[in-house]
C-alpha positions in Angstrom: 126.1 100.8 87.7 128.1 103.7 86.9 129.4 106.5 88.8 127.6 109.1 87.0 123.9 107.5 87.7 124.8 106.6 91.4 125.6 110.0 92.1 122.3 110.5 90.0 120.3 108.3 92.6 122.3 109.7 95.4 120.8 113.3 94.7 118.0 112.3 94.3 117.8 111.1 97.5 119.2 113.7 98.7 116.2 116.1 97.5 113.8 113.3 98.6 115.0 114.2 102.1 115.3 117.8 102.1 112.3 119.3 100.3 109.9 121.1 102.2 106.6 119.5 103.2 103.3 121.7 102.9 99.6 121.9 102.4 100.5 124.7 99.6 103.4 122.9 98.2 100.9 120.2 98.3 97.6 122.3 96.7 98.9 124.0 94.0 100.8 120.0 93.0 97.3 118.9 92.5 96.2 122.1 90.6 98.5 121.6 88.5 97.5 117.9 87.7 94.5 118.7 87.4 94.5 121.5 85.0 96.4 119.1 83.2 93.3 116.9 82.8 91.5 119.8 81.0 89.4 119.7 84.2 88.0 123.0 85.6 85.2 121.7 88.1 85.6 119.4 90.4 84.0 117.4 93.5 87.2 116.7 96.1 86.7 114.0 98.2 89.2 113.6 101.2 89.5 111.4 103.7 92.2 111.0 107.2 95.2 113.9 105.8 93.5 114.1 102.5 90.8 115.5 104.5 93.0 118.3 105.4 94.7 119.0 101.8 91.2 118.8 100.5 90.3 121.8 102.8 93.7 123.6 102.0 92.4 123.3 98.5 89.3 125.0 98.9 90.9 127.5 101.1 93.3 128.6 97.7 91.0 127.1 94.8 86.8 128.0 95.6 86.0 129.1 92.1 87.3 125.3 91.1 85.4 123.3 94.0 81.6 122.3 92.9 81.1 120.6 95.9 83.7 119.1 98.8 83.9 116.3 101.0 85.4 115.2 104.1 85.5 112.5 105.5 86.9 110.7 109.1 89.2 114.7 108.1 92.3 115.0 110.6 93.4 118.3 111.0 89.2 119.0 112.8 91.2 120.3 116.2 94.8 122.4 116.6 96.5 119.5 118.8 99.5 122.2 119.8 96.9 125.0 120.4 95.7 121.9 123.0 99.0 121.5 124.9 100.1 118.0 122.3 104.0 118.7 123.2 106.1 119.7 120.1 108.3 116.7 118.3 111.7 117.6 116.6 112.1 115.4 113.0 115.0 114.0 114.8 113.0 112.1 117.6 109.6 111.4 114.6 112.4 109.8 112.5 113.9 107.7 114.9 110.4 106.7 115.9 109.3 105.8 112.4 112.4 103.7 111.5 110.7 101.3 114.6 107.3 101.2 112.0 106.4 97.7 111.4 102.9 95.3 110.0 102.1 95.2 114.0 102.8 98.4 115.1 100.4 99.5 112.7 98.4 97.5 113.4 97.9 97.8 116.6 97.5 101.5 116.1 94.5 101.2 113.8 92.8 99.0 115.6 93.0 101.2 119.1 92.1 104.3 117.3 90.6 103.5 113.2 88.3 100.6 114.6 87.8 100.9 118.2 89.4 97.6 119.7 87.8 95.3 116.7 89.5 93.9 113.6 88.5 92.4 110.8 91.2 90.3 108.6 89.9 92.2 105.3 91.7 95.0 107.1 94.9 93.4 107.2 95.8 94.2 103.6 95.9 98.1 104.1 97.9 97.7 107.2 100.3 95.1 104.9 100.3 98.0 102.4 101.8 100.4 104.3 104.1 98.1 105.8 105.5 97.4 103.0 106.9 101.1 102.2 109.0 100.9 105.4 110.5 97.7 104.6 111.4 98.1 101.2 115.2 99.4 99.8 114.1 102.6 100.8 112.7 102.5 104.0 114.4 105.6 105.6 113.3 107.8 103.1 109.7 106.6 103.4 110.2 107.4 107.1 112.0 110.3 106.5 109.1 111.7 104.4 106.5 110.3 106.8 108.2 112.0 109.7 108.1 115.6 107.6 104.5 114.5 107.3 103.5 114.4 110.7 105.6 117.9 111.0 103.0 119.5 108.7 100.3 118.0 109.9 101.3 119.1 113.6 102.5 122.5 112.8 100.5 123.3 109.6 96.8 123.5 111.3 93.2 124.3 108.8 91.0 124.1 111.5 90.8 128.4 112.1 89.9 128.6 108.8 86.7 126.8 108.3 85.1 130.0 108.8 86.6 131.0 105.1 85.4 128.1 102.9 83.2 128.8 101.5 81.8 125.7 99.2 78.7 123.9 99.8 81.1 121.2 101.8 79.3 117.2 103.4 81.0 116.2 106.6 81.3 112.0 106.6 82.1 111.6 110.4 82.5 107.8 112.0 82.1 108.5 115.6 84.0 105.6 117.2 87.3 107.7 115.6 89.6 108.8 118.0 92.6 109.8 115.4 94.7 112.6 117.1 98.6 113.1 115.5 100.5 113.2 118.6 98.6 112.5 121.2 101.1 109.5 122.1 103.2 112.3 123.6 100.5 114.2 125.4 99.9 113.9 129.0 97.6 111.0 130.0 94.6 114.4 131.1 95.5 116.4 127.7 95.5 113.2 125.8 91.6 111.8 126.6 90.0 115.1 125.9 91.7 114.4 121.6 90.5 112.6 118.8 86.1 112.7 120.0 84.8 113.0 116.5 81.7 113.6 116.9 82.2 116.6 118.6 84.9 117.5 116.4 82.4 116.7 113.1 79.5 118.7 115.0 82.0 122.1 115.6 83.4 121.4 112.2 80.1 121.9 110.8 79.0 124.4 112.7 82.3 126.4 111.7 81.9 126.0 108.4 79.2 128.2 105.6 76.7 126.0 103.7 77.6 122.0 105.4 76.0 119.6 105.9 77.0 116.7 108.6 76.5 112.9 108.0 77.4 110.7 111.1 77.6 107.4 111.7 77.8 106.7 114.8 78.8 103.3 115.3 82.1 103.5 112.7 85.0 104.8 112.9 88.0 106.0 110.9 87.2 104.8 107.6 83.1 103.5 107.5 84.0 103.6 103.4 86.6 100.3 104.8 84.1 99.7 107.5 80.4 100.0 105.5 81.0 100.3 102.1 77.5 100.1 101.3 75.8 102.7 103.7 79.0 105.0 103.1 78.4 105.7 99.2 75.1 105.7 99.3 76.0 108.7 101.4 78.7 110.1 99.8 76.4 109.5 96.2 74.0 112.0 98.6 76.4 114.2 99.0 77.5 114.6 95.0 74.6 114.9 92.7 
């Protein structure tokens, strides 16, 4: 490899490490992508962190959104306001470097699937674990630390009342996702990620919102019960 290419690769790695992560920037990136496709009115479907992004998009560009569907979105509570301590980027990065297939599976089994597991879920773990095992694993870990920081410090819940587009919340009641809960006291942690309660509160806060509950499903109803989920999704976007 030439010296110029080495310097170029190094600069690229540095820029990816130093870029500021924000939902506003991601929203603008998404808007530019949609505009480049010559799409004017969109139906936004956001799952997990994508739900936070979709909510932010609906707030920033409501005139372009026909309907919003949030599938077990995170961000239905402000973890910092509830008492979860902040973790610095360096601390988060050190933790991300320890990520493995086993740790991802253990987390998802406990938080996403209420302790249950099916062999077909392994593919989703492998997809994520592979990113941490590649030659750019340090960049992946750092970017994930930046993502976690963004999720924790940029809540959207306080603006739910300003979402003006028709919204459907699809909530799996067994979900217990609560970023940072491992840093909280036991007393605080047990109050976090209570999706049945959080989904109902979000539906009450968002004007023109409809709540669809799946009490026996978890964080990813589209994986656990695809037929049931797709039926609800199609109904929501009619």
